[in-house]
C-alpha positions as a printed Julia matrix, in Angstrom:
396×3 Matrix{Float64}:
 -40.79    7.28   16.8
 -38.9     9.57   19.18
 -38.2    13.17   17.95
 -34.42   12.69   18.06
 -34.66    9.52   16.01
 -37.01   11.2    13.54
 -34.47   14.01   13.14
 -31.67   11.52   12.62
 -33.65    9.68    9.97
 -34.37   12.93    8.13
 -30.68   13.76    7.79
 -28.94   12.99    4.51
 -25.3    13.16    5.6
 -22.44   14.27    3.42
 -19.56   11.94    4.24
 -16.12   13.03    3.14
 -13.49   10.3     3.03
  -9.85    9.83    2.14
  -8.57    6.31    1.51
  -4.98    5.73    0.53
  -3.92    2.99   -1.89
  -5.58   -0.38   -2.59
  -6.03   -1.68    0.94
  -7.6     1.6     2.09
  -9.96    1.56   -0.87
 -11.17   -1.91    0.15
 -11.62   -0.96    3.82
 -13.46    2.23    2.91
 -15.75    0.42    0.47
 -16.87   -1.95    3.2
 -17.52    1.01    5.5
 -19.59    2.63    2.75
 -21.75   -0.49    2.65
 -22.66    0.02    6.31
 -23.22    3.75    5.92
 -25.49    3.24    2.92
 -27.57    0.75    4.88
 -28.12    3.42    7.53
 -28.45    6.34    5.1
 -29.33    5.08    1.57
 -29.24    8.63    0.17
 -25.96    9.6     1.82
 -23.45   11.45   -0.34
 -19.78   10.48   -0.15
 -16.84   12.23   -1.72
 -13.1    12.86   -1.45
 -10.19   10.57   -2.35
 -10.95    6.94   -3.17
 -10.46    4.04   -5.52
 -12.44    1.71   -7.74
 -14.16   -0.24   -4.96
 -15.43    2.97   -3.37
 -16.55    4.4    -6.71
 -18.52    1.22   -7.39
 -20.58    2.22   -4.32
 -21.35    5.69   -5.59
 -18.34    7.49   -4.11
 -17.4    10.74   -5.87
 -13.61   10.48   -6.21
 -12.09   13.92   -6.61
  -8.68   12.23   -6.67
  -7.72    8.56   -6.97
  -6.41    6.59   -3.97
  -3.26    5.63   -5.83
  -2.13    9.27   -5.79
  -1.4     8.85   -2.06
   0.66    5.66   -2.36
   4.22    6.23   -1.17
   6.9     3.85    0.02
   9.47    4.36    2.73
  10.38    7.13    5.12
  12.91    9.32    3.4
  13.73   10.38   -0.12
  10.88    8.44   -1.8
   8.38   10.51    0.16
  10.28   13.76   -0.26
  10.2    13.4    -4.03
   6.4    13.59   -3.91
   5.81   15.77   -0.87
   4.92   18.86   -2.88
   2.31   16.95   -4.87
   0.76   15.43   -1.75
   0.71   18.71    0.14
  -0.91   20.36   -2.86
  -3.65   17.75   -2.99
  -4.26   18.04    0.74
  -4.45   21.84    0.56
  -7.0    21.76   -2.26
  -9.05   19.1    -0.5
  -9.02   21.01    2.8
 -10.17   24.2     1.05
 -12.96   22.37   -0.7
 -14.18   20.68    2.48
 -14.02   23.85    4.55
 -15.98   25.73    1.87
 -18.74   23.09    2.06
 -18.29   21.24    5.37
 -19.36   17.6     5.39
 -21.37   15.98    8.17
 -18.31   13.95    9.05
 -14.84   13.33    7.68
 -13.52    9.76    7.76
  -9.8     9.29    7.19
  -9.14    5.7     6.19
  -5.59    4.7     7.08
  -2.98    6.93    5.28
  -2.12    8.61    8.62
   0.65   10.8     7.22
  -1.9    12.42    4.93
  -5.06   12.15    7.01
  -4.09   13.11   10.55
  -3.01   16.62    9.59
  -6.12   17.09    7.47
  -8.34   15.8    10.29
  -6.7    18.2    12.75
  -7.51   21.19   10.54
 -11.07   20.06    9.86
 -11.74   19.31   13.52
 -10.45   22.74   14.53
 -13.01   24.2    12.1
 -15.85   22.25   13.73
 -16.06   19.24   11.39
 -16.52   15.9    13.15
 -13.64   13.56   12.36
 -13.2     9.81   12.48
 -10.0     7.91   11.81
 -10.54    4.36   10.53
  -7.64    2.03   11.33
  -5.6     3.0    14.34
  -2.05    3.91   13.32
   0.38    1.27   14.5
   1.43    3.11   17.64
   2.02   -0.31   19.22
   4.49   -1.34   16.52
   6.19    1.64   14.89
   4.92    5.09   15.7
   4.33    5.75   19.41
   4.92    9.44   18.64
   1.63    9.57   16.75
  -0.52    9.32   19.9
  -0.66   13.08   20.41
  -1.42   13.62   16.72
  -4.33   11.19   16.93
  -5.69   12.93   20.04
  -5.71   16.28   18.22
  -7.03   14.89   14.97
  -9.86   12.47   15.7
 -13.14   12.71   17.56
 -13.25    8.93   17.34
 -11.04    6.08   16.13
 -12.39    2.89   14.58
 -10.04    0.05   15.53
  -9.59   -3.17   13.6
  -7.63   -5.02   16.3
  -9.17   -5.87   19.71
  -6.37   -4.54   21.91
  -6.33   -1.05   20.4
  -9.29    0.73   22.13
  -7.86    0.09   25.59
  -4.48    1.39   24.47
  -6.03    4.54   23.05
  -8.19    5.04   26.15
  -5.0     5.3    28.19
  -4.27    8.46   26.2
  -7.79    9.89   26.41
  -8.81    8.92   22.87
 -12.29    7.53   22.26
 -12.33    4.41   20.13
 -14.46    1.45   19.09
 -13.32   -2.04   18.11
 -15.15   -2.88   14.88
 -13.28   -6.02   13.89
 -11.31   -6.39   10.71
 -13.48   -6.11    7.58
 -11.4    -8.72    5.79
 -12.36  -11.31    8.39
 -15.94  -11.03    7.15
 -15.1   -11.0     3.47
 -12.75  -13.99    3.51
 -14.49  -17.34    4.14
 -13.51  -19.31    7.2
 -12.84  -22.3     4.93
 -11.53  -21.07    1.57
 -12.38  -23.16   -1.49
  -8.99  -23.98   -2.97
 -10.34  -26.06   -5.85
 -12.79  -23.37   -7.0
 -10.08  -20.7    -6.86
  -7.77  -22.84   -8.96
 -10.49  -23.38  -11.55
 -11.08  -19.63  -11.81
  -7.36  -19.11  -12.36
  -7.04  -21.96  -14.84
  -4.69  -23.88  -12.52
  -4.76  -27.67  -12.07
  -6.57  -28.82   -8.94
  -3.68  -31.1    -8.02
  -0.06  -30.17   -7.5
   1.74  -27.39   -5.68
   1.15  -23.68   -6.29
   3.41  -20.85   -5.14
   1.99  -17.32   -5.02
   4.08  -14.15   -5.35
   2.66  -10.96   -3.84
   5.36   -8.26   -3.99
   3.08   -5.39   -2.93
   0.43   -3.04   -4.26
   2.56    0.12   -4.58
   4.72    0.83   -7.6
   7.78    1.48   -5.46
   7.23   -1.76   -3.52
   7.04   -3.75   -6.71
  10.25   -2.18   -7.98
  12.14   -3.01   -4.78
  10.67   -6.43   -4.0
   9.44   -8.18   -7.17
  12.82   -8.96   -8.69
  13.94  -10.87   -5.58
  10.66  -12.76   -5.53
  11.05  -13.8    -9.18
  14.62  -14.92   -8.58
  13.48  -16.94   -5.55
  10.64  -18.46   -7.58
  13.16  -19.58  -10.21
  15.09  -21.44   -7.51
  11.89  -23.03   -6.22
  10.98  -24.06   -9.76
  14.4   -25.65  -10.16
  13.86  -27.7    -6.99
  10.22  -28.51   -7.77
   9.86  -28.47  -11.57
   6.14  -29.29  -11.53
   5.16  -26.37   -9.32
   2.89  -23.66  -10.69
   3.68  -20.03   -9.89
   1.1   -17.26   -9.97
   1.28  -13.54   -9.16
  -1.66  -11.13   -8.89
  -0.99   -7.56  -10.01
  -2.78   -4.34   -9.22
  -4.16   -3.56  -12.7
  -2.19   -0.32  -12.97
   1.01   -2.25  -12.2
   0.39   -5.23  -14.47
   2.82   -4.11  -17.18
   5.44   -3.21  -14.56
   5.26   -6.68  -13.02
   5.39   -8.32  -16.45
   8.48   -6.26  -17.3
  10.26   -7.32  -14.1
   9.32  -10.96  -14.73
  10.85  -10.71  -18.2
  14.01   -9.11  -16.85
  14.42  -12.13  -14.58
  13.67  -14.7   -17.26
  10.38  -15.73  -15.61
   7.85  -14.37  -18.09
   6.95  -17.91  -19.24
   7.15  -19.46  -15.78
   4.77  -17.2   -13.82
   1.08  -16.68  -14.44
   0.53  -12.96  -13.83
  -3.13  -12.03  -13.43
  -4.75   -8.6   -13.05
  -6.29   -8.38   -9.58
  -7.67  -11.66   -8.22
  -5.38  -11.59   -5.2
  -7.95  -13.42   -3.09
  -8.27  -16.19   -5.67
  -4.49  -16.45   -5.77
  -4.23  -16.74   -1.98
  -7.05  -19.27   -1.85
  -5.4   -21.33   -4.6
  -1.81  -21.43   -3.34
   0.04  -23.76   -1.01
   2.5   -21.06    0.05
   3.12  -17.41   -0.72
   6.11  -15.12   -0.84
   4.48  -11.91    0.32
   5.41   -8.3     1.05
   4.76   -7.14    4.6
   1.49   -5.24    4.87
  -2.25   -5.88    4.86
  -1.82   -8.7     2.35
  -0.08  -10.8     5.02
  -3.23  -10.65    7.15
  -5.26  -11.67    4.1
  -2.94  -14.66    3.63
  -3.42  -15.59    7.31
  -7.21  -15.38    6.95
  -6.92  -17.68    3.94
  -4.96  -19.99    6.33
  -1.96  -20.11    4.0
   1.71  -20.64    4.91
   3.79  -17.65    3.94
   7.22  -16.1     3.92
   6.99  -12.41    4.78
   9.55  -10.13    3.17
  10.24   -6.46    2.64
  12.9    -4.34    1.0
  13.29   -0.59    0.63
  15.9     2.1     0.15
  18.69    1.69    2.77
  18.04    5.15    4.25
  14.37    4.33    4.72
  15.3     1.0     6.27
  17.55    2.59    8.87
  14.85    5.08    9.83
  12.23    2.34   10.09
  14.43    0.18   12.33
  14.82    3.06   14.77
  11.02    3.3    15.08
  10.34   -0.43   15.5
   8.8    -1.27   18.89
   8.22   -5.01   18.5
  10.19   -8.04   17.43
   7.82   -8.73   14.54
   7.0    -6.87   11.34
   4.33   -9.07    9.72
   0.75   -8.7    10.99
   0.19  -12.45   11.5
   3.23  -12.61   13.76
   2.3    -9.4    15.59
  -1.24  -10.63   16.27
  -0.09  -14.12   17.3
   2.83  -12.59   19.22
   5.13  -15.23   17.86
   7.14  -15.99   14.73
   4.5   -18.33   13.34
   5.8   -17.6     9.83
   9.32  -16.51    8.81
  10.24  -12.9     8.14
  13.12  -12.11    5.77
  13.71   -8.39    5.59
  16.06   -6.11    3.67
  19.56   -7.7     3.47
  18.2   -11.04    4.74
  15.74  -11.2     1.83
  18.11  -12.87   -0.62
  16.59  -15.02   -3.37
  18.29  -18.06   -1.85
  16.88  -17.45    1.63
  13.4   -16.71    0.28
  13.47  -19.87   -1.82
  14.61  -22.07    1.06
  11.91  -20.71    3.37
   9.23  -21.26    0.74
  10.5   -24.76   -0.02
  10.28  -25.63    3.68
   6.55  -24.87    3.67
   5.94  -26.55    0.33
   7.71  -29.73    1.4
   5.88  -29.68    4.74
   2.58  -29.64    2.86
   3.6   -32.96    1.32
   5.68  -34.59    4.06
   4.63  -32.97    7.35
   0.91  -32.11    7.18
   0.74  -31.76   10.97
   2.93  -28.64   10.66
   0.52  -27.11    8.17
  -2.49  -28.14   10.28
  -1.05  -26.42   13.36
  -0.55  -23.19   11.41
  -4.08  -23.37   10.02
  -5.48  -23.8    13.54
  -3.68  -20.67   14.76
  -4.91  -18.68   11.8
  -8.47  -19.98   12.26
  -8.47  -18.82   15.89
  -7.2   -15.43   14.73
  -9.97  -15.28   12.1
 -12.66  -15.84   14.74
 -11.17  -13.13   16.93
 -11.21  -10.56   14.13
 -14.62  -11.42   12.67
 -17.26   -8.83   13.57
 -20.0    -7.0    11.68
 -17.55   -4.23   10.86
 -19.79   -2.24    8.55
 -22.64   -2.07   11.09
 -20.41   -1.37   14.09
 -18.51    1.35   12.24
 -21.67    2.99   10.9
 -23.19    2.99   14.39
 -20.07    4.62   15.86
 -20.09    7.28   13.14
 -23.8     7.93   13.62
 -23.22    8.72   17.28
 -20.78   11.54   16.53
 -22.62   13.18   13.6
 -24.4    16.31   14.79
 -28.16   15.77   14.54
 -30.29   18.9    14.17
 -32.96   19.54   16.79
 -36.41   18.18   15.96
């Protein structure tokens, strides 16, 4: 064994991480799998969720504390709390510097923290390139100051970052490994207690409390219209466990408490089981694409936030499947266009196509399958290898 390798193997790194909300928790947990394979005794700590904690992560704060929605007053209402958490975390990490800090998504929180830590000599990695190609071109300079390295989940991102002098590695999208190339619809329906035959509509109004409050009511109203047109259809909605009661309350307000099966978690089973989903724009839309499911992408927020977001939009598409395919392969109904009637009609078009025009569904599945192959890499190993290269190894 070479001396440098022996030194590397003797290191037990302390890996500080911050993952915001449910999707970040999942991404970070998969990264932890790769890091633990390389360093079984590695310590990890910071801000994380249940999936990270199941892998031995020491969560000083929960991921959900970072979940915010929109660009204006919703964020301002919680800015003091978030800044307070970041200040305490920064002080704690600077008092006992980790081997590396990995900020998982949550760029508004992480990039500033990474900048401070990097200035103090801590190696920093940002996992998931901020969407500078879609919304936030102004973040390029922030990324350059903040991160020693960026782990990219989309293949075109490293070249884009290289143009700005930012080192990056394409590691694939972790979800492309987790989600099977050919999902088992029948098994998912059995796990959910749904009949194997017949149509199923899934409602996924988001994983943040504020998203659910803005989006869920319209989804339930649309589902009622779909149910009226297709009385035999089954409707199912997965809920982040902490938001289960909130979603049940909104269902009751819309008279759908007896018409929708609301389950805690199980979003992947729900996507595997359904024939179509009404889904909030975000990571879940990519999950739906990897499950090869037709979808109607929607989003709603406070009008002020919407106006600010529109000014930052750099592409014609909002949903990840459309952005990655560079085409409107699935409909997007946003803000004022996201009426219950429009949502219902778009969902009914997919549901009827699954019965009367299977070639349309087959064509969509083929596009999503090609996308799945493009995104499937050994993300945990590639990410761990990239992180290993930037961790300072003591001399032998």
